[in-house]
N, CA, C and O atoms as a GROMACS GRO file, in nm:
protein
  280
    1MET      N    1  -1.924   3.926  -5.458
    1MET     CA    2  -1.928   4.041  -5.331
    1MET      C    3  -1.809   3.923  -5.237
    1MET      O    4  -1.716   3.978  -5.178
    2VAL      N    5  -1.816   3.793  -5.230
    2VAL     CA    6  -1.733   3.728  -5.186
    2VAL      C    7  -1.564   3.711  -5.229
    2VAL      O    8  -1.466   3.697  -5.155
    3VAL      N    9  -1.572   3.717  -5.360
    3VAL     CA   10  -1.422   3.730  -5.423
    3VAL      C   11  -1.352   3.887  -5.390
    3VAL      O   12  -1.234   3.909  -5.363
    4ALA      N   13  -1.458   3.981  -5.401
    4ALA     CA   14  -1.374   4.107  -5.327
    4ALA      C   15  -1.334   4.095  -5.198
    4ALA      O   16  -1.227   4.139  -5.155
    5LEU      N   17  -1.422   4.031  -5.128
    5LEU     CA   18  -1.399   4.026  -4.949
    5LEU      C   19  -1.256   3.945  -4.964
    5LEU      O   20  -1.152   3.987  -4.914
    6LEU      N   21  -1.263   3.848  -5.024
    6LEU     CA   22  -1.116   3.753  -5.038
    6LEU      C   23  -0.999   3.824  -5.091
    6LEU      O   24  -0.887   3.803  -5.046
    7TYR      N   25  -1.024   3.919  -5.199
    7TYR     CA   26  -0.896   3.969  -5.248
    7TYR      C   27  -0.867   4.060  -5.119
    7TYR      O   28  -0.747   4.068  -5.094
    8LEU      N   29  -0.958   4.133  -5.026
    8LEU     CA   30  -0.922   4.210  -4.948
    8LEU      C   31  -0.855   4.166  -4.838
    8LEU      O   32  -0.746   4.209  -4.799
    9ILE      N   33  -0.928   4.070  -4.783
    9ILE     CA   34  -0.785   3.943  -4.647
    9ILE      C   35  -0.687   3.934  -4.708
    9ILE      O   36  -0.581   3.964  -4.653
   10LEU      N   37  -0.691   3.893  -4.834
   10LEU     CA   38  -0.526   3.835  -4.864
   10LEU      C   39  -0.466   3.940  -4.893
   10LEU      O   40  -0.348   3.938  -4.860
   11THR      N   41  -0.519   4.075  -4.968
   11THR     CA   42  -0.414   4.218  -4.952
   11THR      C   43  -0.370   4.272  -4.830
   11THR      O   44  -0.256   4.316  -4.816
   12GLY      N   45  -0.477   4.270  -4.716
   12GLY     CA   46  -0.442   4.282  -4.598
   12GLY      C   47  -0.342   4.185  -4.535
   12GLY      O   48  -0.264   4.239  -4.457
   13ALA      N   49  -0.327   4.050  -4.553
   13ALA     CA   50  -0.264   3.965  -4.493
   13ALA      C   51  -0.119   4.004  -4.573
   13ALA      O   52  -0.026   4.016  -4.493
   14TYR      N   53  -0.087   4.024  -4.692
   14TYR     CA   54   0.018   4.002  -4.768
   14TYR      C   55   0.090   4.192  -4.749
   14TYR      O   56   0.203   4.211  -4.796
   15LEU      N   57   0.023   4.302  -4.689
   15LEU     CA   58   0.049   4.398  -4.688
   15LEU      C   59   0.085   4.450  -4.568
   15LEU      O   60   0.158   4.550  -4.561
   16LEU      N   61   0.022   4.369  -4.426
   16LEU     CA   62  -0.005   4.406  -4.319
   16LEU      C   63   0.045   4.303  -4.224
   16LEU      O   64   0.147   4.315  -4.157
   17VAL      N   65  -0.040   4.197  -4.223
   17VAL     CA   66   0.000   4.097  -4.113
   17VAL      C   67   0.099   4.016  -4.126
   17VAL      O   68   0.165   4.002  -4.023
   18VAL      N   69   0.141   3.943  -4.238
   18VAL     CA   70   0.255   3.895  -4.238
   18VAL      C   71   0.371   3.984  -4.228
   18VAL      O   72   0.436   3.965  -4.125
   19PRO      N   73   0.416   4.078  -4.306
   19PRO     CA   74   0.518   4.182  -4.281
   19PRO      C   75   0.565   4.176  -4.105
   19PRO      O   76   0.671   4.149  -4.049
   20LEU      N   77   0.406   4.222  -4.048
   20LEU     CA   78   0.427   4.267  -3.897
   20LEU      C   79   0.500   4.101  -3.851
   20LEU      O   80   0.617   4.079  -3.819
   21ALA      N   81   0.427   4.040  -3.859
   21ALA     CA   82   0.489   3.894  -3.773
   21ALA      C   83   0.667   3.885  -3.815
   21ALA      O   84   0.758   3.879  -3.733
   22LEU      N   85   0.682   3.886  -3.998
   22LEU     CA   86   0.824   3.897  -4.029
   22LEU      C   87   0.916   3.981  -3.918
   22LEU      O   88   1.008   3.934  -3.851
   23LEU      N   89   0.874   4.095  -3.919
   23LEU     CA   90   0.968   4.206  -3.870
   23LEU      C   91   0.991   4.150  -3.694
   23LEU      O   92   1.103   4.136  -3.646
   24PHE      N   93   0.888   4.130  -3.634
   24PHE     CA   94   0.921   4.030  -3.519
   24PHE      C   95   0.992   3.968  -3.547
   24PHE      O   96   1.104   4.007  -3.512
   25TYR      N   97   0.991   3.843  -3.619
   25TYR     CA   98   1.085   3.705  -3.622
   25TYR      C   99   1.198   3.778  -3.641
   25TYR      O  100   1.273   3.779  -3.544
   26LEU      N  101   1.237   3.848  -3.750
   26LEU     CA  102   1.375   3.944  -3.763
   26LEU      C  103   1.451   4.004  -3.663
   26LEU      O  104   1.571   4.029  -3.676
   27LYS      N  105   1.382   4.030  -3.559
   27LYS     CA  106   1.450   4.067  -3.481
   27LYS      C  107   1.477   4.015  -3.366
   27LYS      O  108   1.568   4.059  -3.296
   28GLN      N  109   1.392   3.900  -3.323
   28GLN     CA  110   1.450   3.797  -3.225
   28GLN      C  111   1.535   3.734  -3.289
   28GLN      O  112   1.602   3.675  -3.205
   29ARG      N  113   1.585   3.704  -3.425
   29ARG     CA  114   1.662   3.604  -3.498
   29ARG      C  115   1.796   3.638  -3.560
   29ARG      O  116   1.889   3.558  -3.572
   30TRP      N  117   1.797   3.800  -3.612
   30TRP     CA  118   1.896   3.830  -3.677
   30TRP      C  119   2.029   3.810  -3.623
   30TRP      O  120   2.120   3.802  -3.705
   31TYR      N  121   2.057   3.802  -3.504
   31TYR     CA  122   2.208   3.791  -3.478
   31TYR      C  123   2.241   3.611  -3.424
   31TYR      O  124   2.347   3.557  -3.391
   32VAL      N  125   2.115   3.562  -3.435
   32VAL     CA  126   2.170   3.394  -3.386
   32VAL      C  127   2.105   3.311  -3.493
   32VAL      O  128   2.079   3.192  -3.477
   33ALA      N  129   2.077   3.386  -3.614
   33ALA     CA  130   2.038   3.270  -3.682
   33ALA      C  131   2.165   3.183  -3.776
   33ALA      O  132   2.273   3.237  -3.797
   34SER      N  133   2.142   3.084  -3.812
   34SER     CA  134   2.255   3.018  -3.894
   34SER      C  135   2.238   3.068  -4.024
   34SER      O  136   2.160   3.161  -4.047
   35SER      N  137   2.322   3.001  -4.131
   35SER     CA  138   2.336   3.066  -4.261
   35SER      C  139   2.203   3.003  -4.340
   35SER      O  140   2.149   3.091  -4.407
   36PHE      N  141   2.138   2.873  -4.349
   36PHE     CA  142   2.031   2.852  -4.410
   36PHE      C  143   1.896   2.948  -4.353
   36PHE      O  144   1.799   2.993  -4.414
   37GLU      N  145   1.928   2.955  -4.236
   37GLU     CA  146   1.793   3.055  -4.171
   37GLU      C  147   1.803   3.178  -4.265
   37GLU      O  148   1.715   3.192  -4.350
   38ARG      N  149   1.913   3.275  -4.254
   38ARG     CA  150   1.972   3.386  -4.300
   38ARG      C  151   1.918   3.417  -4.405
   38ARG      O  152   1.859   3.520  -4.439
   39ALA      N  153   1.948   3.282  -4.481
   39ALA     CA  154   1.879   3.268  -4.623
   39ALA      C  155   1.760   3.277  -4.674
   39ALA      O  156   1.729   3.333  -4.780
   40PHE      N  157   1.674   3.210  -4.582
   40PHE     CA  158   1.580   3.233  -4.575
   40PHE      C  159   1.495   3.373  -4.542
   40PHE      O  160   1.397   3.412  -4.606
   41MET      N  161   1.558   3.441  -4.424
   41MET     CA  162   1.519   3.537  -4.396
   41MET      C  163   1.527   3.665  -4.522
   41MET      O  164   1.448   3.756  -4.546
   42TYR      N  165   1.633   3.635  -4.576
   42TYR     CA  166   1.609   3.718  -4.705
   42TYR      C  167   1.509   3.698  -4.821
   42TYR      O  168   1.438   3.787  -4.869
   43PHE      N  169   1.511   3.609  -4.849
   43PHE     CA  170   1.397   3.571  -4.930
   43PHE      C  171   1.259   3.611  -4.884
   43PHE      O  172   1.186   3.669  -4.964
   44LEU      N  173   1.215   3.586  -4.762
   44LEU     CA  174   1.125   3.670  -4.716
   44LEU      C  175   1.094   3.807  -4.686
   44LEU      O  176   0.979   3.847  -4.673
   45VAL      N  177   1.209   3.890  -4.674
   45VAL     CA  178   1.239   4.043  -4.694
   45VAL      C  179   1.209   4.074  -4.850
   45VAL      O  180   1.151   4.177  -4.887
   46PHE      N  181   1.251   3.981  -4.928
   46PHE     CA  182   1.245   3.984  -5.094
   46PHE      C  183   1.105   3.971  -5.103
   46PHE      O  184   1.049   4.070  -5.149
   47PHE      N  185   1.023   3.864  -5.070
   47PHE     CA  186   0.903   3.835  -5.096
   47PHE      C  187   0.788   3.934  -5.041
   47PHE      O  188   0.694   3.970  -5.112
   48PHE      N  189   0.802   3.971  -4.918
   48PHE     CA  190   0.701   4.069  -4.882
   48PHE      C  191   0.779   4.218  -4.835
   48PHE      O  192   0.755   4.289  -4.737
   49PHE      N  193   0.863   4.231  -4.926
   49PHE     CA  194   0.903   4.420  -4.982
   49PHE      C  195   0.780   4.507  -4.947
   49PHE      O  196   0.775   4.591  -4.858
   50PRO      N  197   0.673   4.469  -5.040
   50PRO     CA  198   0.573   4.603  -5.015
   50PRO      C  199   0.528   4.658  -4.929
   50PRO      O  200   0.507   4.777  -4.907
   51GLY      N  201   0.497   4.489  -4.828
   51GLY     CA  202   0.440   4.548  -4.697
   51GLY      C  203   0.527   4.560  -4.594
   51GLY      O  204   0.481   4.581  -4.482
   52LEU      N  205   0.666   4.550  -4.615
   52LEU     CA  206   0.774   4.605  -4.529
   52LEU      C  207   0.789   4.767  -4.545
   52LEU      O  208   0.791   4.847  -4.452
   53LEU      N  209   0.798   4.794  -4.671
   53LEU     CA  210   0.784   4.939  -4.715
   53LEU      C  211   0.638   5.014  -4.663
   53LEU      O  212   0.612   5.132  -4.687
   54VAL      N  213   0.574   4.947  -4.609
   54VAL     CA  214   0.435   5.021  -4.577
   54VAL      C  215   0.455   5.023  -4.430
   54VAL      O  216   0.417   5.121  -4.367
   55LEU      N  217   0.500   4.944  -4.383
   55LEU     CA  218   0.525   4.942  -4.195
   55LEU      C  219   0.647   5.007  -4.174
   55LEU      O  220   0.665   5.069  -4.069
   56GLY      N  221   0.745   4.999  -4.273
   56GLY     CA  222   0.860   5.070  -4.240
   56GLY      C  223   0.884   5.208  -4.169
   56GLY      O  224   0.981   5.233  -4.097
   57PRO      N  225   0.787   5.291  -4.199
   57PRO     CA  226   0.792   5.432  -4.116
   57PRO      C  227   0.738   5.426  -4.010
   57PRO      O  228   0.762   5.515  -3.928
   58PHE      N  229   0.641   5.314  -3.974
   58PHE     CA  230   0.568   5.344  -3.841
   58PHE      C  231   0.633   5.208  -3.736
   58PHE      O  232   0.562   5.171  -3.643
   59VAL      N  233   0.758   5.144  -3.756
   59VAL     CA  234   0.813   5.044  -3.662
   59VAL      C  235   0.967   5.071  -3.664
   59VAL      O  236   1.044   5.068  -3.759
   60ASN      N  237   0.990   5.098  -3.532
   60ASN     CA  238   1.143   5.148  -3.506
   60ASN      C  239   1.206   5.047  -3.449
   60ASN      O  240   1.207   5.074  -3.328
   61PHE      N  241   1.257   4.949  -3.466
   61PHE     CA  242   1.365   4.859  -3.406
   61PHE      C  243   1.505   4.879  -3.369
   61PHE      O  244   1.593   4.795  -3.390
   62ARG      N  245   1.524   4.997  -3.310
   62ARG     CA  246   1.657   5.041  -3.296
   62ARG      C  247   1.734   4.938  -3.176
   62ARG      O  248   1.674   4.871  -3.091
   63PRO      N  249   1.865   4.945  -3.193
   63PRO     CA  250   1.929   4.833  -3.074
   63PRO      C  251   1.930   4.890  -2.958
   63PRO      O  252   1.926   5.012  -2.947
   64GLN      N  253   1.936   4.790  -2.836
   64GLN     CA  254   1.902   4.832  -2.701
   64GLN      C  255   2.005   4.904  -2.635
   64GLN      O  256   2.096   4.822  -2.625
   65ARG      N  257   2.037   4.994  -2.591
   65ARG     CA  258   2.130   5.038  -2.523
   65ARG      C  259   2.187   4.948  -2.443
   65ARG      O  260   2.111   4.864  -2.394
   66ARG      N  261   2.312   4.943  -2.415
   66ARG     CA  262   2.375   4.858  -2.350
   66ARG      C  263   2.419   4.932  -2.186
   66ARG      O  264   2.459   5.047  -2.175
   67GLN      N  265   2.405   4.856  -2.096
   67GLN     CA  266   2.448   4.902  -1.964
   67GLN      C  267   2.584   4.867  -1.940
   67GLN      O  268   2.614   4.748  -1.941
   68VAL      N  269   2.680   4.963  -1.915
   68VAL     CA  270   2.817   4.937  -1.891
   68VAL      C  271   2.848   4.966  -1.743
   68VAL      O  272   2.831   5.067  -1.675
   69GLN      N  273   2.905   4.831  -1.711
   69GLN     CA  274   2.935   4.824  -1.569
   69GLN      C  275   3.085   4.903  -1.551
   69GLN      O  276   3.173   4.873  -1.632
   70GLY      N  277   3.110   4.988  -1.461
   70GLY     CA  278   3.212   5.044  -1.420
   70GLY      C  279   3.299   5.082  -1.295
   70GLY      O  280   3.404   5.145  -1.310
   0.00000   0.00000   0.00000
């Protein structure tokens, strides 16, 4: 029973918790990241791709509309 609970916790972390944190991290740092940090971001997206696919339909990070002064 303990092993099944451990597998359930690890699966939830891999498919939901870490990808959600990764999405918010990418939203904050995407346009200001250094080249090393950007390569690390690409690695994380590759590593947590299944979780990002699960969360993709529910998360929408469109760019904010700019206010044009005229």
